[in-house]
C-alpha positions as CSV (number, residue, x, y, z in Angstrom):
1,M,9.3,-13.6,-61.2
2,G,7.7,-16.9,-62.1
3,C,8.0,-20.3,-60.4
4,R,10.9,-22.4,-61.8
5,S,10.0,-25.8,-60.6
6,V,7.1,-27.9,-59.3
7,T,8.7,-28.0,-55.9
8,V,8.4,-24.3,-55.3
9,A,5.2,-23.8,-57.3
10,S,3.0,-23.8,-54.2
11,S,5.0,-20.9,-52.7
12,C,4.1,-18.8,-55.8
13,R,0.4,-19.2,-55.6
14,R,-1.8,-16.5,-54.1
15,P,-2.2,-17.4,-50.4
16,V,-5.6,-18.5,-49.3
17,R,-6.9,-16.1,-46.6
18,R,-8.4,-17.4,-43.5
19,R,-12.2,-17.5,-43.2
20,L,-13.8,-15.0,-40.9
21,R,-15.4,-16.9,-38.0
22,R,-18.2,-16.0,-35.6
23,A,-15.9,-14.2,-33.2
24,F,-15.2,-11.6,-35.9
25,F,-18.9,-10.7,-36.3
26,D,-19.7,-10.9,-32.6
27,R,-18.4,-7.4,-31.9
28,A,-19.6,-3.8,-32.0
29,T,-21.4,-3.3,-35.4
30,V,-19.5,-0.1,-36.3
31,R,-16.2,-1.9,-35.8
32,V,-17.2,-4.8,-37.9
33,A,-18.5,-2.5,-40.6
34,R,-15.1,-0.8,-40.8
35,E,-13.0,-4.0,-40.6
36,L,-15.1,-5.7,-43.3
37,L,-13.6,-3.2,-45.8
38,G,-11.0,-5.1,-47.8
39,A,-12.4,-8.5,-46.9
40,L,-13.0,-11.0,-49.7
41,L,-16.6,-12.1,-50.3
42,T,-17.1,-15.3,-52.3
43,V,-20.4,-16.8,-53.5
44,R,-20.4,-20.3,-55.0
45,D,-23.0,-21.7,-57.4
46,G,-22.1,-25.3,-58.3
47,S,-18.6,-25.3,-59.7
48,R,-18.6,-21.5,-60.3
49,S,-17.4,-19.0,-57.7
50,R,-17.5,-15.2,-57.8
51,T,-15.5,-13.0,-55.5
52,V,-15.4,-9.3,-54.7
53,R,-13.3,-7.2,-52.3
54,V,-15.7,-5.4,-50.0
55,V,-15.1,-1.6,-50.4
56,E,-18.3,0.0,-48.9
57,T,-20.5,-0.8,-45.9
58,E,-23.2,0.7,-43.7
59,A,-23.8,0.0,-40.0
60,Y,-27.3,-0.5,-38.6
61,V,-27.2,-0.5,-34.8
62,A,-29.4,-0.8,-31.7
63,G,-31.8,2.1,-31.2
64,D,-31.5,3.1,-34.8
65,P,-34.8,4.1,-36.5
66,A,-33.4,3.1,-39.9
67,N,-32.7,-0.4,-38.7
68,H,-35.2,-3.1,-39.8
69,A,-35.1,-4.5,-36.3
70,F,-35.9,-1.2,-34.6
71,R,-39.4,-2.3,-33.6
72,G,-38.4,-5.9,-32.8
73,R,-38.5,-9.3,-34.4
74,T,-40.8,-9.9,-37.4
75,G,-41.2,-12.5,-40.1
76,R,-39.2,-10.4,-42.5
77,N,-36.2,-9.6,-40.2
78,R,-36.0,-12.8,-38.2
79,S,-32.5,-13.5,-39.7
80,M,-31.2,-10.3,-37.9
81,F,-31.7,-12.2,-34.6
82,G,-29.6,-15.2,-35.7
83,P,-26.1,-15.9,-34.7
84,P,-23.3,-13.4,-35.6
85,G,-22.3,-14.1,-39.2
86,T,-25.8,-14.8,-40.4
87,L,-26.7,-13.5,-43.8
88,Y,-29.8,-11.2,-43.8
89,V,-31.2,-10.7,-47.3
90,Y,-34.2,-8.6,-48.1
91,R,-35.9,-7.0,-51.1
92,I,-36.9,-3.4,-51.5
93,H,-38.2,-1.8,-54.7
94,Q,-37.3,-5.0,-56.6
95,V,-33.7,-4.7,-55.4
96,V,-32.1,-7.4,-53.3
97,C,-29.7,-6.3,-50.5
98,A,-27.4,-8.4,-48.3
99,N,-26.4,-7.8,-44.7
100,L,-24.1,-9.6,-42.2
101,V,-25.5,-9.9,-38.7
102,T,-23.3,-8.8,-35.8
103,R,-25.1,-8.5,-32.4
104,P,-28.8,-9.5,-32.1
105,G,-30.9,-7.1,-34.2
106,E,-27.9,-5.3,-35.6
107,A,-26.2,-5.8,-39.0
108,V,-23.8,-4.4,-41.6
109,L,-25.2,-3.7,-45.1
110,L,-22.8,-4.7,-47.9
111,R,-23.0,-1.7,-50.2
112,A,-20.3,-2.3,-52.8
113,G,-17.4,-4.5,-53.9
114,A,-14.5,-4.4,-56.3
115,P,-14.7,-7.5,-58.6
116,R,-11.9,-10.0,-58.1
117,T,-13.3,-12.5,-60.6
118,A,-12.9,-11.9,-64.3
119,G,-16.1,-11.0,-66.2
120,L,-18.1,-9.8,-63.2
121,P,-20.5,-6.9,-64.0
122,S,-20.5,-3.8,-61.8
123,T,-20.9,-4.6,-58.1
124,S,-21.1,-0.9,-57.1
125,G,-24.2,-0.5,-55.0
126,P,-26.1,-3.1,-52.8
127,G,-28.4,-4.2,-55.5
128,R,-25.7,-4.6,-58.1
129,L,-23.5,-6.4,-55.6
130,C,-26.1,-9.1,-54.9
131,R,-27.0,-9.4,-58.6
132,G,-23.4,-9.7,-59.7
133,L,-22.6,-12.3,-57.0
134,G,-25.9,-14.2,-57.5
135,I,-27.2,-13.6,-53.9
136,G,-31.0,-13.9,-53.7
137,L,-33.7,-14.2,-51.1
138,A,-33.1,-18.0,-50.9
139,D,-29.8,-17.1,-49.2
140,D,-31.5,-15.3,-46.3
141,G,-30.5,-16.9,-43.0
142,L,-27.3,-18.6,-44.3
143,D,-24.4,-18.8,-41.9
144,V,-21.3,-17.4,-43.6
145,T,-19.0,-18.8,-41.0
146,R,-19.9,-22.4,-42.2
147,G,-20.7,-24.1,-45.4
148,R,-19.5,-23.4,-49.0
149,R,-22.2,-21.2,-50.5
150,V,-21.1,-17.8,-49.0
151,V,-17.7,-17.3,-47.5
152,V,-16.1,-14.2,-46.1
153,R,-12.3,-14.2,-45.9
154,A,-9.8,-11.9,-44.1
155,R,-8.7,-8.9,-46.1
156,P,-5.3,-9.2,-47.8
157,R,-4.3,-5.8,-46.5
158,R,-5.7,-3.0,-44.5
159,P,-7.1,-0.1,-46.6
160,Q,-4.9,2.9,-46.7
161,G,-7.7,5.2,-45.8
162,I,-11.4,5.0,-44.9
163,A,-14.0,7.7,-45.7
164,V,-16.9,8.1,-43.3
165,G,-20.3,9.7,-43.9
166,P,-24.1,9.5,-43.6
167,R,-26.0,6.6,-45.0
168,V,-28.0,6.9,-48.2
169,G,-31.4,5.7,-49.4
170,I,-33.0,6.0,-46.0
171,R,-35.4,8.6,-44.5
172,R,-34.8,8.2,-40.8
173,A,-31.5,8.8,-39.0
174,A,-29.9,9.6,-42.4
175,D,-27.4,12.0,-40.9
176,R,-25.6,9.5,-38.7
177,P,-22.0,8.9,-39.9
178,L,-22.4,5.1,-40.3
179,R,-21.3,4.7,-43.9
180,F,-17.8,3.5,-44.5
181,A,-15.8,3.2,-47.8
182,V,-12.3,2.6,-48.9
183,R,-10.9,6.0,-49.8
184,G,-10.1,6.4,-53.5
185,E,-11.8,3.2,-54.6
186,P,-13.7,3.6,-57.9
187,A,-16.1,0.8,-57.1
188,V,-17.7,2.8,-54.2
189,S,-21.3,3.6,-55.0
190,R,-22.7,7.1,-55.5
191,P,-22.8,9.7,-54.0
192,R,-19.1,9.5,-53.4
193,P,-17.1,11.6,-51.1
194,P,-16.2,15.0,-52.6
195,S,-12.5,14.5,-51.8
196,W,-10.5,11.3,-51.7
197,A,-7.6,13.1,-50.1
198,T,-9.0,13.1,-46.6
199,S,-11.2,11.0,-44.4
200,A,-13.7,13.8,-43.9
201,A,-17.4,12.9,-43.8
202,W,-19.6,13.1,-46.8
203,P,-21.7,16.2,-47.0
204,R,-25.4,16.2,-47.6
205,R,-25.0,17.9,-50.9
206,S,-25.0,16.2,-54.3
207,P,-21.6,15.1,-55.8
208,G,-22.0,17.8,-58.5
209,A,-22.5,20.5,-55.9
210,A,-19.6,19.3,-53.7
211,G,-17.0,20.9,-55.9
212,R,-18.6,24.3,-56.4
213,R,-17.7,27.1,-54.1
214,R,-20.5,28.4,-52.1
215,T,-21.2,32.1,-52.5
216,R,-23.6,34.5,-50.7
217,R,-26.6,35.4,-52.8
218,R,-29.4,37.9,-52.2
219,R,-32.5,36.1,-51.1
220,R,-35.4,36.6,-53.6
221,R,-39.1,36.4,-53.0
222,P,-40.7,33.1,-54.0
223,S,-42.4,33.2,-57.3
224,G,-45.1,30.8,-56.2
225,G,-43.6,27.8,-57.9
226,G,-40.7,25.4,-57.2
227,T,-39.7,21.8,-56.6
228,S,-39.2,19.8,-53.5
229,V,-36.7,17.0,-53.3
230,S,-37.0,14.3,-50.7
231,R,-35.5,10.9,-50.1
232,T,-37.8,7.9,-50.5
233,G,-37.4,4.3,-49.8
234,G,-35.4,2.9,-47.0
235,R,-33.0,0.2,-45.9
């Protein structure tokens, strides 16, 4: 039902969600990674603003070999030791990725978002997310709890379900269940969970193999050839 007068027009507008402050980020990294799901991420460039709803994250914690801060502070990861709510942006293989710092040396990787602004390209995957929102290396070190450039607002509603599984694109500690996604959300990056009906963890198999029933086969002798598949790159 539409508004029928100027007097009540304000009550019909979409409510502005509160901005997430430093206390939200200054908590256990895994908890922040889960509770960022559904939050609204807005990036402003002049008079233009672009917004997504965060639908996928990964946690990088203390003592984690896949964490950029695992060996301590460097010139590259210095933003990871900033105050909670600091934006840590880095480039890998010509792809820019964005993280939100929690505790010193720990952060949450923003893996995917569902566009809330008309005309946005796909923001499924950390590189596409940054490209679609216009996040670049110049944004490294920004405080998202202040200023207008990058703002994170509270989620309009809690996701109905969260899928949990191993992180992707890394070589070390890849089996840890530190990847979180809104269950059933099409904007989640691949590989996606094999079943959206439960919150079971992602398997290590490919999405195509997930739906095939495993059968017992007779082992054959190697023919002397074959292929080896390995993950390359890292966070």
